[in-house]
Structures are given as C-alpha cells and as structure tokens.
C-alpha positions as CSV (number, residue, x, y, z in Angstrom):
1,X,55.7,148.5,-102.9
2,X,55.8,152.0,-103.6
3,X,56.6,154.2,-100.2
4,X,52.8,155.3,-100.3
5,X,51.4,151.7,-100.5
6,X,54.2,150.7,-97.7
7,X,53.0,153.5,-95.2
8,X,49.4,152.5,-95.8
9,X,50.7,149.2,-95.4
10,X,52.4,150.2,-91.8
11,X,49.0,152.5,-91.0
12,X,46.6,150.0,-91.8
13,X,48.3,147.6,-89.3
14,X,48.7,150.1,-87.0
15,X,45.2,150.8,-86.6
16,X,44.2,146.9,-86.3
17,X,46.3,146.8,-83.3
18,X,45.2,150.1,-81.6
19,X,41.1,148.9,-82.4
20,X,41.4,145.2,-81.9
21,X,43.5,145.4,-78.5
22,X,46.8,144.4,-79.4
23,X,49.3,146.9,-79.0
24,X,49.0,150.8,-78.2
25,X,51.0,153.4,-77.2
26,X,51.9,153.6,-73.7
27,X,50.7,156.2,-71.1
28,X,48.1,157.1,-74.5
29,X,45.9,159.7,-71.7
30,X,49.0,161.9,-71.3
31,X,49.9,162.2,-74.9
32,X,52.1,158.7,-75.2
33,X,55.9,158.2,-74.4
34,X,58.3,157.9,-77.5
35,X,58.6,154.1,-78.0
36,X,57.0,152.6,-75.0
37,X,54.2,149.7,-76.0
38,X,51.4,148.8,-74.1
39,X,50.2,145.2,-75.1
40,X,46.3,144.7,-74.8
41,X,44.4,141.9,-74.1
42,X,45.0,140.3,-77.4
43,X,48.8,141.9,-77.9
44,X,49.4,140.0,-74.6
45,X,47.9,136.6,-75.5
46,X,50.0,136.8,-78.6
47,X,53.5,137.7,-77.2
48,X,52.8,134.6,-74.2
49,X,52.2,132.6,-76.6
50,X,55.5,133.7,-78.9
51,X,57.6,133.0,-75.5
52,X,55.9,129.4,-74.5
53,X,56.5,128.0,-78.1
54,X,60.1,129.7,-78.2
55,X,60.9,128.1,-74.6
56,X,59.4,124.8,-75.6
57,X,61.7,124.8,-79.3
58,X,65.2,125.6,-77.2
59,X,64.7,124.2,-73.4
60,X,61.8,121.8,-73.3
61,X,62.9,120.0,-76.4
62,X,66.6,120.4,-75.8
63,X,68.4,118.0,-73.8
64,X,71.6,119.8,-72.9
65,X,69.8,123.4,-72.7
66,X,67.9,124.6,-69.0
67,X,66.5,127.9,-68.7
68,X,67.1,130.5,-65.8
69,X,65.7,134.5,-64.5
70,X,68.1,136.6,-64.2
71,X,67.5,139.8,-62.4
72,X,67.1,143.4,-64.5
73,X,69.5,145.1,-61.9
74,X,73.1,143.6,-61.4
75,X,75.9,144.6,-59.9
76,X,77.9,147.2,-61.4
77,X,80.7,145.6,-62.3
78,X,79.0,142.9,-64.3
79,X,78.5,145.9,-66.8
80,X,81.9,147.0,-66.3
81,X,83.2,143.2,-67.3
82,X,81.3,142.7,-69.5
83,X,82.4,146.4,-71.5
84,X,78.8,148.0,-71.8
85,X,80.3,150.8,-69.3
86,X,82.8,151.6,-71.6
87,X,81.7,150.9,-74.9
88,X,77.8,150.5,-75.0
89,X,77.0,153.5,-77.0
90,X,75.8,154.5,-80.3
91,X,77.8,156.6,-82.7
92,X,75.0,159.3,-83.9
93,X,75.5,162.0,-86.8
94,X,72.7,164.5,-87.0
95,X,71.0,165.7,-90.7
96,X,71.9,169.6,-90.7
97,X,68.4,170.1,-92.6
98,X,66.1,167.7,-90.9
99,X,67.6,167.1,-87.9
100,X,67.3,163.4,-87.9
101,X,69.4,161.4,-86.1
102,X,71.0,158.2,-87.9
103,X,73.6,155.8,-86.8
104,X,76.8,156.7,-87.9
105,X,78.0,152.7,-88.3
106,X,74.4,152.4,-90.5
107,X,75.1,155.1,-92.7
108,X,78.6,153.8,-93.5
109,X,76.7,150.7,-94.3
110,X,74.1,152.1,-96.2
111,X,71.4,150.2,-93.8
112,X,69.1,152.3,-92.8
113,X,66.3,150.6,-90.8
114,X,63.1,152.1,-90.2
115,X,64.6,155.6,-91.6
116,X,63.3,155.8,-94.8
117,X,65.6,155.4,-98.0
118,X,68.6,156.9,-99.4
119,X,70.0,156.6,-103.3
120,X,73.2,156.3,-101.4
121,X,75.1,156.2,-97.6
122,X,76.2,159.8,-98.1
123,X,72.2,161.1,-98.3
124,X,69.7,161.5,-95.2
125,X,67.4,159.0,-95.2
126,X,64.3,161.2,-95.2
127,X,65.0,164.4,-96.7
128,X,67.8,163.4,-98.9
129,X,70.6,166.2,-97.9
130,X,74.4,165.7,-97.6
131,X,75.3,167.7,-94.5
132,X,75.7,165.9,-91.1
133,X,77.3,166.7,-87.8
134,X,80.2,165.2,-86.5
135,X,79.6,161.5,-84.8
136,X,78.7,161.8,-81.3
137,X,78.4,158.8,-78.9
138,X,75.0,158.6,-77.2
139,X,75.1,156.1,-74.0
140,X,72.5,153.3,-74.6
141,X,72.5,152.0,-70.8
142,X,69.7,153.6,-68.5
143,X,70.6,154.6,-65.1
144,X,69.3,154.5,-61.7
145,X,70.2,154.3,-57.9
146,X,69.7,151.7,-55.2
147,X,68.6,152.6,-51.9
148,X,67.7,156.2,-50.9
149,X,70.2,158.2,-51.6
150,X,71.2,159.2,-55.5
151,X,75.2,159.2,-55.7
152,X,78.0,157.9,-57.0
153,X,77.7,154.5,-54.8
154,X,74.6,153.9,-55.3
155,X,74.5,153.9,-59.2
156,X,73.3,151.4,-61.3
157,X,71.8,150.3,-64.6
158,X,68.7,148.8,-65.9
159,X,70.4,145.6,-67.9
160,X,70.6,146.5,-71.8
161,X,70.7,142.7,-73.1
162,X,69.7,139.3,-70.4
163,X,73.4,137.8,-71.7
164,X,75.6,139.0,-69.1
165,X,72.9,137.2,-66.1
166,X,73.6,133.7,-67.7
167,X,77.7,134.3,-67.9
168,X,77.6,135.4,-64.2
169,X,75.7,132.3,-63.3
170,X,77.8,130.1,-65.4
171,X,78.9,128.0,-62.6
172,X,76.0,127.9,-59.9
173,X,73.6,126.8,-63.5
174,X,76.9,124.0,-64.2
175,X,76.5,123.0,-60.9
176,X,73.0,122.5,-59.9
177,X,71.6,120.9,-63.1
178,X,75.1,118.9,-63.3
179,X,75.5,119.7,-66.7
180,X,78.2,119.2,-68.9
181,X,80.1,120.7,-71.8
182,X,78.7,121.3,-74.4
183,X,75.6,122.5,-72.9
184,X,73.3,125.8,-73.2
185,X,71.3,128.4,-70.5
186,X,68.6,130.2,-72.1
187,X,66.2,132.9,-70.6
188,X,63.3,135.3,-71.6
189,X,63.6,138.6,-70.4
190,X,62.8,142.8,-70.1
191,X,65.9,144.8,-71.4
192,X,66.3,148.4,-71.5
193,X,68.2,150.4,-74.1
194,X,67.7,154.4,-74.3
195,X,67.3,154.7,-78.2
196,X,67.5,157.5,-80.3
197,X,66.5,156.3,-83.7
198,X,63.2,155.1,-82.9
199,X,60.6,154.5,-85.2
200,X,58.0,152.2,-87.3
201,X,55.6,151.0,-85.0
202,X,56.8,148.7,-82.1
203,X,59.9,147.6,-83.8
204,X,63.1,149.7,-81.9
205,X,61.4,150.5,-78.5
206,X,63.2,151.2,-75.0
207,X,61.9,148.5,-73.2
208,X,62.0,145.1,-75.1
209,X,62.5,141.5,-74.4
210,X,64.9,139.7,-75.4
211,X,65.2,135.3,-75.9
212,X,68.5,134.1,-76.3
213,X,70.2,131.2,-75.5
214,X,74.3,130.9,-74.6
215,X,75.7,127.5,-75.4
216,X,78.9,127.1,-73.8
217,X,81.4,124.5,-76.0
218,X,85.0,123.5,-76.2
219,X,87.3,126.1,-77.9
220,X,87.6,124.2,-81.3
221,X,84.1,122.9,-81.3
222,X,82.7,126.5,-81.7
223,X,82.7,126.6,-85.2
224,X,80.2,123.7,-85.8
225,X,78.3,125.0,-83.2
226,X,77.6,128.0,-84.5
227,X,75.8,126.6,-87.7
228,X,73.6,123.9,-85.7
229,X,72.5,127.1,-83.8
230,X,72.0,129.2,-87.2
231,X,70.1,126.3,-88.4
232,X,67.7,126.3,-85.4
233,X,66.9,129.5,-85.5
234,X,66.0,129.8,-89.0
235,X,63.6,127.0,-88.9
236,X,61.9,128.7,-85.7
237,X,60.9,131.7,-88.1
238,X,59.7,128.8,-91.1
239,X,57.9,126.4,-89.0
240,X,56.0,129.7,-87.8
241,X,55.2,129.8,-91.7
242,X,57.1,132.9,-92.4
243,X,57.3,134.0,-96.2
244,X,61.0,132.5,-97.1
245,X,60.9,135.2,-99.5
246,X,61.4,137.9,-96.6
247,X,63.9,136.3,-94.6
248,X,67.3,137.0,-95.2
249,X,71.1,136.1,-93.8
250,X,73.3,139.3,-93.4
251,X,76.8,138.6,-92.1
252,X,78.4,141.5,-90.4
253,X,82.0,142.3,-92.4
254,X,84.6,141.4,-89.4
255,X,85.6,145.2,-89.0
256,X,82.4,145.8,-88.1
257,X,81.7,143.2,-85.2
258,X,81.0,143.8,-81.7
259,X,84.2,143.7,-79.1
260,X,83.6,140.2,-78.2
261,X,82.6,138.7,-81.1
262,X,84.4,136.3,-84.0
263,X,81.4,136.3,-86.2
264,X,78.0,137.1,-86.4
265,X,75.3,136.2,-88.9
266,X,71.5,138.4,-88.3
267,X,68.3,136.8,-89.8
268,X,66.9,139.9,-91.1
269,X,62.6,140.2,-92.5
270,X,61.8,142.4,-95.2
271,X,59.4,145.0,-93.2
272,X,57.4,147.5,-95.2
273,X,59.8,150.3,-94.0
274,X,62.8,148.0,-95.0
275,X,65.3,144.7,-94.1
276,X,65.3,144.9,-90.3
277,X,67.1,142.6,-88.0
278,X,64.7,139.8,-86.3
279,X,67.6,137.7,-84.5
280,X,70.8,136.7,-84.4
281,X,73.8,134.4,-84.1
282,X,76.9,135.2,-82.4
283,X,80.3,133.5,-81.9
284,X,81.5,135.4,-78.4
285,X,84.5,133.1,-78.1
286,X,85.5,133.4,-74.4
287,X,85.3,136.5,-74.1
288,X,82.4,137.5,-71.0
289,X,83.8,134.3,-68.9
290,X,87.0,135.3,-68.9
291,X,86.4,139.1,-67.9
292,X,84.3,138.1,-65.1
293,X,87.0,135.5,-64.1
294,X,89.4,138.5,-64.0
295,X,87.1,141.5,-62.4
296,X,85.5,139.1,-59.4
297,X,88.5,137.2,-58.9
298,X,86.5,133.7,-59.7
299,X,87.4,130.4,-61.1
300,X,85.3,129.9,-64.3
301,X,87.2,127.8,-65.8
302,X,85.6,124.2,-66.7
303,X,87.4,121.1,-66.0
304,X,86.9,118.5,-68.9
305,X,87.3,114.9,-66.5
306,X,87.6,113.5,-70.0
307,X,90.4,115.3,-71.4
308,X,92.0,116.2,-67.5
309,X,92.0,119.8,-68.3
310,X,90.6,123.0,-67.4
311,X,89.9,125.8,-70.4
312,X,87.3,128.4,-70.7
313,X,84.4,127.7,-72.8
314,X,83.9,129.4,-75.5
315,X,79.5,130.7,-76.3
316,X,77.9,130.3,-79.0
317,X,74.6,133.6,-78.6
318,X,71.5,132.9,-80.3
319,X,69.2,135.7,-79.8
320,X,65.9,136.9,-80.9
321,X,63.8,139.7,-79.7
322,X,60.2,138.8,-78.7
323,X,58.2,142.0,-79.8
324,X,60.3,142.3,-83.1
325,X,58.8,138.0,-83.8
326,X,55.6,139.5,-82.6
327,X,55.3,142.5,-85.1
328,X,56.8,140.4,-88.3
329,X,53.8,138.1,-87.8
330,X,51.3,140.4,-87.9
331,X,53.3,142.1,-91.3
332,X,53.6,138.6,-92.4
333,X,49.8,137.2,-91.8
334,X,48.0,140.9,-92.7
335,X,46.2,139.9,-95.7
336,X,43.0,141.6,-97.5
337,X,40.5,139.2,-99.2
338,X,40.3,140.5,-103.4
339,X,36.8,139.1,-103.3
340,X,37.6,135.8,-104.8
341,X,37.6,133.8,-101.4
342,X,33.6,134.3,-101.0
343,X,34.5,137.2,-98.8
344,X,33.9,140.4,-99.3
345,X,36.6,142.3,-101.6
346,X,39.3,144.0,-98.7
347,X,37.7,142.2,-95.4
348,X,41.0,141.7,-93.4
349,X,42.2,138.2,-92.6
350,X,45.6,138.1,-90.5
351,X,46.5,134.2,-91.0
352,X,49.0,133.8,-87.6
353,X,50.5,130.6,-87.3
354,X,48.0,128.7,-84.4
355,X,50.7,128.0,-82.0
356,X,51.6,132.3,-81.6
357,X,47.4,133.0,-82.6
358,X,46.0,135.2,-79.4
359,X,43.4,133.0,-79.6
360,X,43.2,130.2,-81.5
361,X,39.2,128.5,-81.1
362,X,36.3,130.6,-81.4
363,X,32.8,129.3,-79.8
364,X,29.4,130.4,-81.4
365,X,26.3,129.5,-80.2
366,X,24.3,130.2,-83.2
367,X,21.6,131.6,-81.5
368,X,21.1,132.9,-77.4
369,X,18.0,129.8,-77.2
370,X,17.2,126.3,-77.1
371,X,20.0,125.2,-75.0
372,X,22.8,126.3,-77.9
373,X,24.8,128.5,-75.1
374,X,24.6,125.9,-72.6
375,X,26.3,124.1,-75.0
376,X,28.6,126.2,-76.5
377,X,29.8,126.7,-72.5
378,X,30.3,123.6,-72.0
379,X,32.2,123.3,-75.4
380,X,34.4,126.6,-73.5
381,X,34.7,124.9,-70.5
382,X,36.4,122.0,-71.8
383,X,38.9,123.5,-74.4
384,X,40.1,125.8,-72.3
385,X,41.0,123.2,-69.7
386,X,42.9,121.8,-72.0
387,X,44.9,124.9,-72.2
388,X,42.7,126.0,-75.7
389,X,43.5,129.7,-76.1
390,X,39.5,130.2,-76.7
391,X,37.1,133.0,-77.1
392,X,33.1,133.0,-76.5
393,X,30.4,135.6,-79.0
394,X,26.9,135.0,-79.2
395,X,26.0,138.7,-80.5
396,X,25.9,139.6,-83.8
397,X,25.1,137.5,-86.9
398,X,27.4,134.7,-87.4
399,X,28.6,136.2,-90.8
400,X,29.6,139.1,-88.4
401,X,31.7,137.1,-85.6
402,X,33.5,135.1,-88.5
403,X,34.9,138.6,-89.7
404,X,36.1,139.6,-86.5
405,X,37.8,136.6,-85.4
406,X,39.3,136.4,-89.6
407,X,40.6,140.2,-88.9
408,X,42.4,138.8,-85.1
409,X,43.8,135.3,-87.0
410,X,41.8,133.5,-84.8
411,X,42.1,129.8,-87.2
412,X,39.2,128.2,-86.3
413,X,35.2,129.1,-85.1
414,X,32.8,126.6,-83.8
415,X,29.6,126.9,-84.2
416,X,26.9,125.1,-82.4
417,X,23.3,125.4,-84.3
418,X,20.2,123.5,-84.0
419,X,21.2,120.4,-85.7
420,X,24.0,120.0,-82.5
421,X,20.4,119.3,-80.7
422,X,20.1,116.3,-83.1
423,X,23.5,115.2,-83.8
424,X,25.7,115.7,-80.9
425,X,28.1,117.7,-83.8
426,X,29.4,120.6,-84.3
427,X,30.5,123.0,-87.6
428,X,34.2,124.0,-87.1
429,X,35.5,126.4,-89.7
430,X,39.2,126.7,-91.1
431,X,40.2,130.4,-91.2
432,X,42.2,130.1,-94.3
433,X,40.3,127.7,-96.1
434,X,37.1,128.3,-95.4
435,X,35.9,125.1,-95.5
436,X,33.6,124.0,-92.6
437,X,33.4,120.0,-91.4
438,X,30.9,118.9,-89.2
439,X,32.7,116.6,-86.0
440,X,31.3,115.2,-82.9
441,X,30.7,117.2,-79.4
442,X,32.8,114.2,-78.0
443,X,35.2,114.0,-79.8
444,X,36.7,118.4,-79.9
445,X,39.1,118.3,-77.8
446,X,40.6,115.2,-79.8
447,X,40.1,117.1,-83.1
448,X,42.0,119.9,-81.5
449,X,44.7,118.2,-80.0
450,X,46.0,116.5,-83.6
451,X,46.1,120.1,-85.0
452,X,47.5,122.5,-82.0
453,X,50.8,122.5,-80.3
454,X,50.1,123.0,-76.7
455,X,53.0,123.8,-74.6
C-alpha cells in the first residue's frame, strides 16, 4: 500500500470514529489535548467489551488466576524499588532539519513505529535528513502531590504500568485466595506515560489502559510457562478474527532487553502506518519481588510445602494495550464494498468480531404502525435483559438502517415486518454474508445465545 493510500485509509477510519461516536480528541472544544482521547457512546461499548472478553478469557476461564484492582497512585518507594524513578526514561534524539523527535533505541534498530519510513536507520523517518542532536533522557512518569502542600515530601507519581500493584500485593493475594505456585494475578487499569513520540490516532497516548497478568512460577519452570502464555496471548487475537498475515512476533535482542527481563517477545500488528506492538510476554525473573523485599523489609518468599523450601518466584508477564487492541480491530475490520456483494460500491462495512462489536444486535420495526414498534420493543427488552448489546432504530428506510449498522460493525439486524403479525417470526440479517433467516420470536434468544459469548 502506498503512503498516500495509507494516509487516506487512516483518515477514513479517524473520520468514521468521530462521526459515529467511537473516538475523538479529548477537550476538543478547547482545541484538544495532544495524545489524549475520549471514547464516545459506541467507543466505550467496544472498549468495555474488549476488557470483558479479556477478563473472561484469562480470569474466569483459568483456574489458577485471580484478579485485583490496585490504585493509580502508590507509595513513591514502589517506583524506587521497581527502578522506574532511576531508569524509566526514553533516550530521544531530534532531527536538526524538521525537529522530529525519535527514540534513540528505535532508531538504532531501524524501528520507526508510527513515524513514517526511512531508507536506513541513520535517516529521519519524517524528512530523510541525517543530522541529529545527541541523545537526551526524557522522564516518562507524571508527577503529582499528595496533600495540600507541593513539596518533596508529598511528591508522588501516576503509575506508568499496573504491574507493580500486583507485586506489592503478592502476599495478600496469595494468602486471601489460598493460591499455590504456579498462579497468576490479573488486572486491567489506567496507566500514564508522558510520551513525546505521539501520533497515529490513539496508537501511542499519554493515558491508556493495560490488561496484564503476573504469573508466578518456581524458578526453573519459567521457560515452560513463558511458552504457554505466549501461545494463549497469540490465540486471543486469532480468536477475534485478526488477519494472521498482519500479525508477527518480535523477539527483543538480549542487548535491548529491559533491566528486569530475561526474555521478551512482542506481538505486533501491521497498521497502515507500520508494524506496532499490540501485546508482549516478558520473563521478569525474580527481579521485582526481590527489589520490593529489599526496600520494604517484608518477606516475599514463597514456602513450598512439598519441597519444604522457601524461594522468590519467577514471574511471567503477559500484557496487552486495550486501546491498541481496539485500534487494530478497527483497522483490521474496516472494509469498503467493491459492489460485488449486493452493496453499493464504496459502502463501509466494519467487520468486527461479535464478541467486541459495540452493538451486537439492531432491532428494526419496518414501519411505525400496526403494533410493529410494540413487538420490536419487547424483543429489545428481552435481548437486552440477557446482556446482549442491542440498538433500536425506527427512522429511515430499512436499507439505510442496514447501512448505518454495517458501518459500526453490528453483526446482526432483526426486522419486524407485517408478516410478523401472522407468523410470529422476524427476519435476521447477517452483516457479512447478507443472508436473511426467518426465526420465530420465541426462539430469538436461543438463536443469539448460540452465536455469542455473553460474558
């Protein structure tokens, strides 16, 4: 795809997201805030659906995983122990010609995520120039203050990741849940990073949600656990219908690993603007628990009753960016008809997995008379009471209503027509195949139960 075509595709997706209430820039009436985004009525439904599906997949359906919700602001010593205060910085260089800022480590690897393309790693991806400033460290954590006085003693930080909350709660979770090694702690939550290299819609933002899991294992069992969780992580995207050709694995070279990592593999997606990280799995060894044990003075060792020994567990950390999953799903599902599928050429169809579609079923009375709206209302009430995401629409032609739902990814539309008054059945139209099926009203709930994951 040419750079022009890429830009046009992203512009169309951005326009669709704003026009249909998915995503728009934060504080727009004041000119907006860079790299801060708001999620509209449909966007919040899609984002919440992704989180529910993730939680169902990795907490409800895993016998050895429990969840927590830790605070955004924690004791400053948490970040001292984790190494964030000392080393959580990005080395940045700036192009002397166009002033584009680039992460020095990405430049050294020739990985310009979201910053255009360069012929080689010594070129600016924006203008092609080859002169840069010397690398400078840029602190990524947002600072704040606890209490009424802004001084050194009250300084705190907005968390840059959710992981540390799970480490400092390790003993409490283990004791209250009565879990034995191996077991995992899962969490979805807001994180904040003072990113400089922002851009490409909401791919890289300053406020975002992470869905991640810390899986505690006996030292020596870590490599096997790593492979297990990487497989489950990759399967998550394939189950959502992502194009496998647009997914790839990127193993971090040993010299580029984070200070806590023994091994890290990212799952990347081919966005229109280039390959970008969706998720990753890291072997954090026993680094974090050791650090917190040393600084806090608390014993964070695990006592293995069978082996009669104490040890600090190793940790396998699978992590995903919720917004990035959403963006990839929008990109992956965005299609325009070529006119060969009984749609007009150029019509937009957002082919989202039913699990994460903002609306799963749209209900249409064909006309606003002869009790059709009354029947449609009852169907709406029945399906919504079963936690199916339903939308009701009685305005415009039936064709226009179909097109509106295709554009936001609704998998099925239910039409209540004049035949319904006689046969007590409705027509269910499939978004992708355009096939229509006549289903009895009494059987509708069961029909959708067979198609949907309702957790």
